[in-house]
C-alpha positions as CSV (number, residue, x, y, z in Angstrom):
1,M,45.1,-132.9,46.9
2,S,48.6,-133.9,46.0
3,E,50.5,-132.4,49.0
4,R,51.7,-134.6,51.9
5,Y,49.9,-134.5,55.2
6,A,51.5,-131.9,57.5
7,Q,54.2,-133.2,59.8
8,G,53.6,-132.4,63.4
9,S,50.0,-131.4,62.8
10,E,47.0,-132.9,64.6
11,R,46.1,-136.4,63.3
12,P,43.7,-135.8,60.4
13,K,40.4,-137.6,60.1
14,V,40.4,-137.8,56.3
15,L,43.3,-138.1,53.8
16,S,43.5,-138.4,50.0
17,A,44.5,-142.0,49.1
18,N,47.1,-140.4,46.8
19,T,49.0,-138.9,49.9
20,L,49.4,-142.4,51.3
21,K,50.7,-144.2,48.2
22,G,54.4,-144.7,48.5
23,D,54.4,-144.5,52.3
24,K,56.7,-147.0,53.9
25,V,55.4,-149.8,56.1
26,V,57.4,-150.9,59.2
27,N,56.8,-153.3,62.0
28,E,57.0,-152.7,65.8
29,R,60.8,-153.2,65.6
30,N,61.0,-150.5,62.9
31,D,62.0,-153.1,60.3
32,K,61.1,-151.8,56.8
33,L,58.5,-154.2,55.3
34,G,58.0,-152.3,52.1
35,E,55.7,-149.6,50.9
36,I,52.0,-148.9,50.0
37,K,51.6,-149.5,46.3
38,E,47.9,-148.9,46.1
39,I,44.7,-148.5,48.2
40,M,41.8,-150.6,46.9
41,I,38.2,-149.4,47.4
42,E,35.2,-151.8,47.6
43,L,32.7,-150.3,45.2
44,E,29.6,-151.6,46.8
45,S,30.3,-150.3,50.3
46,G,32.7,-147.4,49.4
47,E,35.1,-148.6,52.2
48,V,38.8,-149.5,51.8
49,A,38.9,-153.1,50.8
50,Y,42.7,-153.5,51.4
51,A,46.0,-151.7,51.0
52,V,48.5,-153.3,48.6
53,L,51.9,-153.8,50.3
54,E,54.9,-154.3,48.0
55,H,57.6,-156.3,49.7
56,G,60.5,-158.0,48.1
57,G,58.9,-157.8,44.6
58,K,55.7,-159.5,45.9
59,L,52.3,-157.9,46.5
60,F,50.2,-158.5,49.6
61,A,46.6,-157.4,50.4
62,V,46.6,-156.0,53.9
63,P,43.4,-155.4,55.8
64,W,43.1,-151.6,56.4
65,N,42.4,-152.0,60.1
66,A,45.6,-154.1,60.6
67,M,47.8,-151.1,60.1
68,N,48.2,-147.8,61.9
69,L,49.2,-144.5,60.3
70,D,52.1,-142.7,61.9
71,T,51.6,-139.2,60.6
72,I,54.9,-137.9,62.1
73,H,57.1,-140.3,60.2
74,H,54.9,-140.7,57.2
75,Q,54.7,-144.4,57.6
76,F,52.3,-147.3,58.4
77,I,53.0,-149.7,61.3
78,L,52.0,-153.3,60.7
79,N,52.3,-156.0,63.3
80,I,54.0,-158.7,61.3
81,D,57.4,-160.2,61.2
82,K,59.6,-159.5,58.2
83,D,60.5,-163.2,58.0
84,T,56.8,-164.1,57.8
85,L,56.4,-161.8,54.8
86,D,59.6,-163.1,53.2
87,N,58.2,-166.6,53.3
88,A,54.6,-165.7,52.4
89,E,53.2,-166.0,48.9
90,G,51.8,-162.7,47.5
91,F,48.9,-162.4,45.2
92,D,49.1,-162.7,41.4
93,K,50.3,-159.3,40.0
94,D,48.1,-159.8,37.0
95,N,45.0,-160.7,39.0
96,W,44.5,-158.5,42.0
97,P,41.9,-159.7,44.6
98,G,38.4,-158.4,43.8
99,T,39.2,-157.1,40.3
100,G,37.7,-160.2,38.6
101,G,34.1,-159.2,39.2
102,A,31.5,-162.0,39.4
103,S,34.1,-164.5,38.2
104,D,36.0,-163.9,41.4
105,P,33.5,-164.6,44.2
106,N,36.0,-165.5,46.9
107,W,38.3,-162.5,46.5
108,K,38.1,-161.4,50.1
109,E,39.3,-164.8,51.3
110,K,42.2,-164.6,48.7
111,A,43.0,-161.1,49.7
112,M,43.6,-161.9,53.3
113,L,45.7,-165.1,52.9
114,F,48.3,-163.9,55.3
115,R,45.8,-162.6,57.9
116,P,46.7,-165.5,60.3
117,A,50.2,-164.2,60.6
118,M,48.9,-160.9,61.8
119,T,46.1,-162.0,64.1
120,G,47.3,-165.4,65.4
121,T,44.3,-167.2,63.9
122,T,44.5,-170.5,62.2
123,T,41.6,-170.1,59.8
124,I,42.2,-168.0,56.7
125,G,39.9,-165.1,56.4
126,R,38.6,-165.4,60.0
127,R,38.2,-162.1,61.8
128,E,39.7,-161.5,65.2
129,E,39.3,-157.8,65.3
130,S,40.1,-157.3,69.0
131,R,43.5,-159.0,68.6
132,V,44.3,-156.9,65.5
133,V,43.2,-153.7,67.2
134,T,45.1,-154.3,70.4
135,D,48.3,-155.3,68.6
136,T,48.0,-152.4,66.3
137,V,47.5,-149.8,69.1
138,A,50.5,-151.2,70.9
139,T,52.6,-151.1,67.7
140,F,51.5,-147.6,66.9
141,L,53.1,-146.4,70.2
142,V,56.6,-148.0,69.5
143,P,58.1,-145.1,67.4
144,Y,57.3,-142.6,70.2
145,L,58.6,-144.8,73.1
146,K,61.6,-146.5,71.5
147,S,64.1,-144.3,73.3
148,V,62.7,-144.9,76.8
149,I,65.1,-146.4,79.3
150,Y,63.4,-149.0,81.5
151,P,62.3,-149.4,84.2
152,A,60.2,-146.3,83.5
153,T,57.2,-144.6,85.2
154,K,54.0,-143.6,83.4
155,G,55.3,-140.0,83.7
156,Q,58.5,-140.9,82.0
157,L,56.6,-142.6,79.2
158,L,54.5,-139.5,78.8
159,D,57.6,-137.2,78.8
160,Q,59.3,-139.3,76.1
161,A,56.1,-139.4,73.9
162,R,55.7,-135.6,74.2
163,S,59.4,-135.0,73.4
164,Q,58.9,-137.1,70.2
165,G,56.0,-134.9,69.1
166,S,53.4,-137.6,69.6
167,P,49.9,-137.0,68.3
168,G,47.0,-136.6,70.8
169,D,45.7,-140.1,70.4
170,V,49.1,-141.5,71.4
171,I,49.3,-139.3,74.5
172,S,45.7,-140.3,75.5
173,K,46.6,-144.0,75.3
174,I,49.6,-143.5,77.5
175,E,47.5,-141.4,79.9
176,S,45.1,-144.3,80.2
177,L,47.8,-146.6,81.6
178,P,47.9,-147.2,85.4
179,D,50.3,-144.9,87.3
180,R,53.1,-147.4,88.0
181,V,56.6,-148.5,87.0
182,Y,56.9,-150.5,83.8
183,K,59.9,-152.9,83.7
184,D,60.2,-153.0,79.9
185,W,58.3,-152.4,76.6
186,S,56.5,-155.8,76.8
187,D,55.1,-154.7,80.2
188,V,53.6,-151.6,78.6
189,E,52.3,-153.6,75.7
190,Q,50.6,-156.1,78.0
191,E,49.0,-153.4,80.0
192,L,47.6,-151.8,76.8
193,K,46.2,-155.1,75.6
194,T,44.7,-155.9,78.9
195,R,42.9,-152.6,79.1
196,M,41.5,-153.0,75.5
197,M,40.2,-156.6,75.9
């Protein structure tokens, strides 16, 4: 399958990795972080090991569950600061994590060297999935709510999301919010995080 995923269609459950290569990656402020160079598969489990993000000539291994796919804008959203990436060390272009076989037993740890910047952890390779998931869900909503004028009611958030052609999962997340007035984006974000803890 070489065609792109259909714009405005219902969020797909499965996509060819080839359709995602070259997609841009942005953060919640819509700063361009780079693009997906490759998607690496762990042969033993058959799962995505990591996505390769190319940023400023450097390569980074990004945990798959740290990003959210925005099918409307053909981009991934990653909750990390551009400055953090600018100052982070990428992996060796001639020695990608996990490609060294038995001679590279610690490849997962090496692959996730910049995980702390995304999750707020202080231990390299340590998992804090709930933090990643909540940050990523909130980040995923940003492109659909960026034109909202605050304070805004839940109804106004829904109207804006629908006018942006938001997929069903975005609408359902907004529908799950309490019916009240939100003073700004951080108020919406905090409510989402609280409800997902």
